[in-house]
N, C-alpha and C positions, 0 to 999 in steps of 0.2 A: 077433127084431126089436129088443127092448129092449137085448139085448147089443150088437147092431150100433150102436144109437144111442149107448150108453155109450162104445163104442170110438171112435166118431167124435168125441164130445165130448172124450174124453181126448186124441185126436190134435190137435184144435183147441187145447186147452190147452197142449200141448207146443209147437206151432208159434207160438202166441201168446206164450208165455214166451220162446222163442228170438228172436222178432222184437223183443220188448222189450229183450232182452239186446243185440241188434245196435244198436238206437237208443241205449241207454245207453252202450255202449262207443264208439260213434261220437262222442257228445257229449264223451266223455273226452278225445279228441284235442284238441278245441278248448279246453275249459276248462283242461286241464293245460298246454297251450301258453301260454295267457294267464297262468296262475298262475306258471309258471316264469320269467316276466319279473321276478318278485320273489323266488321261492324258488330255491335250488340244487336240481338234480334229486334228489340223495340225501336232502336234508332233506325235500323234498316227498314222496318215496317213503316215508320212515320215518314222517312225520306221518300220511300216508294209512293206513299199516298199523296204527299205534297207534289212530287214530281208529276204524278199522273194527273192531279188536279190542274196543274199549270198547262200541261200539254193538251188536255181535253178542253180547257177553257179557251185556248188559242184556236183549237179546231172548230169550236162551236160559237166563236165570238160574233160571226156575221149571221148566224141563224136567228130568226125571230124567236123570242121567248114564248113558247106555247102556253095557252091557257089550260089549266089542268081540268077542272070539272065545273067551271063557271064561278062567278064571283063569290057565291055563298059557300062553296065547298073546297076552296083552295087550301084552307088550313088543314082540313082532313087529309088531303093528298100530301101536303108537306109533312104531316105527321107520319104518314105511311113511308115517305121517302126517308125520313129520319130512322124509322124502324129498319128499312132495307139497308141503310148505312150501317147500323149496328150489326146486323146479321151478315151482310154481304161484303162489308169492307173492314170495319173495326175489329170485330171478333174473328172474322175469317182470316184476315191478314195476320193479326197478332198471334192467334192460336196456331196457325200454320207455321209461321216462322219460328216461334218458340218451340214447337214440337219438332220441326225439322232440324233445329240446332242440337237436339238431344238424341234423335234416332237416325237410322240410315235412310238414305234417299229412296231406295227401292221398297223398303217396308212402308215408308210414309205413302208412297204411291199406291201400294196395294191396299192400305187402309182407306185411302181416299175413294176407292171404288164402292165404299159403303154409302156414298151420297145418294144413288138412286133408291136404295132401300130405305134410307131415312126420308127421302122425298115421298116414297110410296106410303110409308107409315104415317107421315104427317098428313098426306092427302086423305088417308082413311080416317084418321082422328078428326080432321076438320069436316068430314062428311062429303069430300069431293069425289071419293071413290068408295066402292063397296069392297069389303074384305072377302076373299075367296080362299079356298084351301091352297091353291097354287101360289097366291100372293103371300099368304101367311107362311107357307112352307119355304118359299124363297127367302123371306126375311130371316126365318129361323136358321136356314142353312148358311146364309152369308154371315149372320151373327156368330155362328159357331166358328166359321173361318177367321173372323176378326178376333174372337176370344182365343183361338188357337195360337195366333202369332203373339198376341198381347200376353197370354199366359206363359208362353215359352220364354219371353223376356223376363217375366217375374220369377219363373222357376229357375232360370239361370242366374238369378240374383243381379241382373242388369237393371238396377233401379232407374238409372238415367234414361235408358232406352224405354223402359216401361212407362215412365212419365211422359216421354216424347210421344209414344204410341197413343196414350190416352188423350193428349192434347190434339193430336191429329184427328182422332175420332170425334172430339168435341167440335173441331173445325168443320168436319164433314156434316155434322148435324146442323150447324149454323148455316152453311152454304145451301143445304137441302131446303131448309125453311125459307131462305131467301128466294130460291127458285120457285117454290110453290106459292109463296105469298105475293111475289112481285109479278107473277104471270098476268093477272088482269090489267095492271097498269101498263106493262110493257106492250100490250096489244093496242094501246090507244095514245101513248106518249112516245115522242122521238127517243129511240134507244140512246143516241149520243147525248141528248139533253139529260135524260134520266141518270146515266152513268156520271156525267159531269156534275150534276147536283150532288150525287152521292159522295163523290170524291171531294168536292168542294166543302161539303158539310164535315166530312171526315178530317180534312186538313185543319179545321178549326177545333173541332171537339176532341180530337185525339191528342192535341198539344198538351193539355194537363197530364194525360196519362204517360206521355213520352218525355215530359220535361226533365225528370230525374235522370233518365238514360241519356238524353241529349247533353245535359250538364256534365256528366261524368265520362263522356266519350273522349277517347284519345284522338282528337282530330288530326293532329300533326303526324301521328303514327299510321294513318290510313294510306296505303299505297295507291298509286294511280290505277292499277288493275282492278282494285275494289270499286273505285268510282266508275270505271268502264262497265263493270258487272252491274252496278246499280242502274246506270243508264240503259243497259240492255234489258234489264228486268222491267224497267218502267215502259220502254218502247214496245217490247214484245209481250211477255206474259201478263202485263198489267193493262196497258192502253189497248193494244190490238186485240188481245184475247177477250177482255171484258166487252169491247164494242161488238166483236163478232158473236160472242155468247149472247149478248143482249138482243142483237138483231135476230139470231136464230130463235131465241125465246119468244120473240114477237111473231114468228112465222111457223113455229112448231110446238108440239106438246112439251111441257116441262119435263115429262118422263123421258122423252127422246134426248133432250139436251143433257139431262142428268146421266143417261145411259152411256153417253160417249166418254164419261170419265173412266170406263174400264179399258180404254185404249192406253191410258196414261201409264199403268204399271209396266206394260210391255216395252214401251218406248223408254221409260225412265230406267228400267232395269238394265237395258242395253247401254244407255248413256252413262249410268252410274258405274257399271263395270269398266267402261272405257276411260272415263274422265276422272272418276273418284277412286278407282281401284277397289270397289266394294266386292266382298265375297258373298255370293248369293247362297243363302242357306236353304236347305231342303224344306224346313218348316214354313218358310216364307212362300215357297212355290206351292206347297199343299194348301196353305191358307188362301193364296190367291185363286187357286182352282175352285175352292169351296165358295169363295165370295162371287167369282164369275158365274158359277153354277146357280147360286142363289139369285143373282141379278137376271140370269137367263130364264130361270123358272118363273120368277115374278114378272119379268118383262114380257115373256111369251104370252102370259095371260093378259097383258095389257096391249098386246099387238104392237110392240116396239118395232 
């Protein structure tokens, strides 16, 4: 009886953490969109990574540095962490912010729900899961939904929004690969240490990519509210969300963690209408329903 109670408590903690992650990531669309009225996307992405690295380093300063896989295999693990940095931080942050600066917040949030489908497809390609009619049908249905909203942008001649949509889809693919590939290491290495290493590596290796943007940034013209927005994004959607996401990933299936992304469009759409004054288009709602249905169809087969 006690074991069952502890199990239920643990499950509630996992779902609570993932719900908090969804809320934090949803607020990220709004805050980042407002901040990029003053910052260029690459500058904002780099400052976000550096700020997160500093905060995370301070949080983990007193923690003993864990051994990865024994003396002879540390290099292999460090190589994996570098790969996770590329997928989960560098490409994820850069593609997301570049895409968000070009498209609307609610459409970006709808397209982000393709993460579970990309995660499922990656798991099938890597041999972690077997393909079934339900899974393949779910991927196809969600893909149709994504193509519907992207195609609508192209048909309307909104090249700027179309490019933004494609960048968001590329961001979704990178984050899905990060979730699937990092799962084994997350189950045996401290989540806080793992995320700290990723952002620490990112703060160094992203500098050459961000150098031109940093050099041409109009620093004197950046208002105080933009710096406050940057601080809020670092504290909430970056540090807190990544730590909670990493903790959940260590205690739950990567598919469950990925599936929680479909809460984001609902929250983001409401916030975007209130704070950004975005007009919600019918095609976006239809596309969202198709993507959700695809996630449900594939996820139901996986017992999400």
